[in-house]
N, C-alpha and C positions, 0 to 999 in steps of 0.2 A: 639646310640641306648639306649633307656631307658627301665625300667622294664615293662612298659605297652606294648611295642612292643614285648618283649620276651614272655610275658604272652599271647598276642594275637596269636602269632605263635604257642605256645604250645596248646592253646585251639583249634585252627583250626586243628592242627595235630590230636588231640583226636577226634574232631567232624568228620573230614573227614575219620578217620581210621575205623569208624564203618559203613561206607557206602560202600557196595560191588562194586559200580561203580568206585571207586577210586583205585581198586586193579586189574589192568590188569596184565598179565604175567610179564611184564618188572618190574613193581613196586614190585611184589611178589619176584622176583629174587633179587632186591636190599635189601628187608627186610631180606631174608634168608642169604644173604652175610653179612649184618651188624650184624645179630644175631650170626653168626659164629665168626665174628671178636670180638664182644663185650663179648660174652659168652663162647663158647667152646674154643676159643683161649686163654682165660684167666684162664681156670679151673686149670691148673697145678700150676700157681702162687698163686691163691686163696687157693688151697689145701694146699700148703706148709705154707702159712700164717696162715691158720686155725689151722694146726697142732701145730705150734709154740704158737699161742694164747691159744689153748686148753691146752697144756702142762703147760704153765705158769699160766693161770688164774684158771683152774679147779683144778690143783694140789694144788696151794696156798690156794684156798677156802676150800678144804677138810682138808688141814693141819692145818690151823689156826682156822677154825670154830670147828674142832674136838677137838682141844686143850682146847677151852673155853666152850665146851659142847653145842655148837649151831649147831650141825650137821643137825638139822631139817630145818635150814635156808639156806642150800646150794642151794636148788632149786630156791628160790626167788633171791638169790644173783647172780646165774648164768644167770637167765633170765634178771636181771637188767644190768649186765656188758656186757655179750656176745650178747644176743638176741636184747636188746633194743638199745645198744650204739655201741659196737665194730663192730658187723656185718654190719649194714648199713654204718657206717663210713668207714671201710676198703674197703668194696666192691665198694663204690662210689669213693674212692680214686683211685682204680684200673680203674674204668670206666673213670674218668677224665684223668688220665695219659695216658692210652692206647687208649681208644676209642675217647675221646674228641679231643686229639691232632691229631689223624688220620683223624677224620671227618673234622676238620677245615683246615688241610693241603690239603686234597683231594679236598674239594669243593673250596678252594682258588685257587688251580691249575686249576680246571675246569673253574673258573671265568676268570682268567687272560689269559688262553689259548684260550678263545673264545668259548668253547664248550657249555657254558650256552646259549649264543646267538644262537648257532646252534639248540639247543633243542627248543628254543622259535620260531625260524623260521620254524621248523617242526611241530609246533602246540602243543608241549609238555609243560605243565606247570611245571617249575622247582621245584615249591613247592611240588607238588604231586609226582614227580619222585625223587627228591634229598633230600628233608627235611623230609617229613612225614614218609616214611618207616624207616629212620635212627632214628628218635625220638622214634617211637614205638618199634623198635627192641632193641634199647639201654635200654629202660624202662623194657621190658620183661627180657632181659639179666641180668639187675641189680637185679631184684627180684629173679631170679633163682640162681644167684651167692650168694646172701645173704642167701638163704635157704641152699645152699651147704656149705657155710662158717660156718654157725651156727651148722649144723649137724656135719661137720668135726671137729669143735672145741670141741664139747661135746664128740664125739666118741674118738678122739685122747687123750683128757684129761683124760677121764675115763680109757682108756686102759693103759696109762702111769702110772696113779696113782695106778691102780691095780697091775701093774708089780712091782712097788716099795713097795707095801704093805701098801700104805697110805689110801686106801679106803676099807671099810668093808661092803659094800652093794652090792647086786647082780645087774646086769644090769637093770632088770625090776623095782626094787625099785628106782634106780637112775633115770630112765626115768620117773617114776611116780612123783618123787619129782620135776623134772623140769616141766613137763606138769601141775602138780597141782598148780604151781606158776604162770601160764600164765592166765592173765585176758583179757577180751575183749579190754580194752584200750591198752594192749600190742600188740595185733594183729593189731589194727589200727595204732599204733605207728610204728611197723616194716614195715607194708605195705607202709605207707606214706613216711617214712624215706628212704626206699629202692627205691621207684619208682619216687617220685617227684624230688629229686635232679638229678637222672639220666636223666629224661626227660628234666629237665632244662639245664643240661649240654649239651645234644645233640642239643637242640634248640639254645643255646648260641653259640656253636661251629659251627653249620651249618650256622647260619646267619652271624657269624663272618667271616667264610671263604668266603661266598658269597659277603660280603661287601668289600673284598680286592680290592685295586685299580688295574689298568691295568699293574702291574709290579710284576714279580716273587719275587723281593726283599721285597715286602709288605706282603708276606704270613707269614714269621716267626713272624712279629710284630702282625698281626691279630690273629695268633694262640696263641701267648703269652697273648694278651689281653683277648681272649676267655677263656683260662684256668684260668686266674686270676678271671674273673667274675664267672666262674663255681665253683671255690673253695669258693668264698664269698657266692654264692647262696647256696651251700651245707651246710655251717655252719649256715647260717641264717635259712634255713628250719629245720635243726636238732634242733636248739634252740627253734624255734617257736612251733614245734610239741611237744617237751618235755613239754614246758610250758602249751600248750593247752590241752594235754591229761592227765597231772598229777598235774595240779594246784589244 
C-alpha cells in the first residue's frame, strides 16, 4: 500500500462521514464504541501524563524566566512547548499505541475469520461499517484528548508552582498570559496536528488489519507494520505543519 491509497481512504471517510445516509444505527454504534475506546478509555493515562508534563514544563518556565526577568514571556513559551508541540505529540502517541494497535488487530481478526466476507454477502459495505466510523471517531477522540491534555498540563503546572511558591500571579493573569500568546496560526497548528495524524493512524491501521492474509499468524505482522507507518506519518505531519504554519 502506498501513500495515495491511504489518502484516498482517508478522503472517502471524511466525504462519506458528512452524508447522513451512511450513518445507520449499526454504524453509529461502531462510532460510539470506538470513541469510547480511543477517548474515554484513555483519559486517565492522558491525565497523568498531562500532570507530569505540566509540573515539569510550567514550573521550569516560571522558575527560569522569572530569574532572568522575562516573566512576560511565560505565556508564549507555554503555548510553544505545550500547546503547539507536546500536546499533539503525546496524545497521538497514545492514539497510536492504544487505538491503532487495537484497530489493526480487531479488523485483522475479522478478516482472517471470514467475518468480512459474511458482511459482504449480507450486502454490507465493509468500508462504511468497519473503516469510516473508526477513522472519524479516532479523529474526534484525538482532538478532545489534546484539549484535555493541554488544559490539564496548564492547571497542574500552575497549581504545583503556586504550592511551591514559585509563581506570583493570580490564576486569571496566568490564563490571560497564555491566551494572549495564542495566534490564529497556533489554532490551525493544534487542530491539524491533533486530527490529521490520528485520522491517518486509524486509516493505516484499519486498512493494514483488513489486508492481513488468511492466517491468524499474519495479524501481529500486519499490526506491527501499521504502527510503524502510523508513527512515521505522525512525525511527517508534525514537521510539515510546523514548517507551513510558522515559516
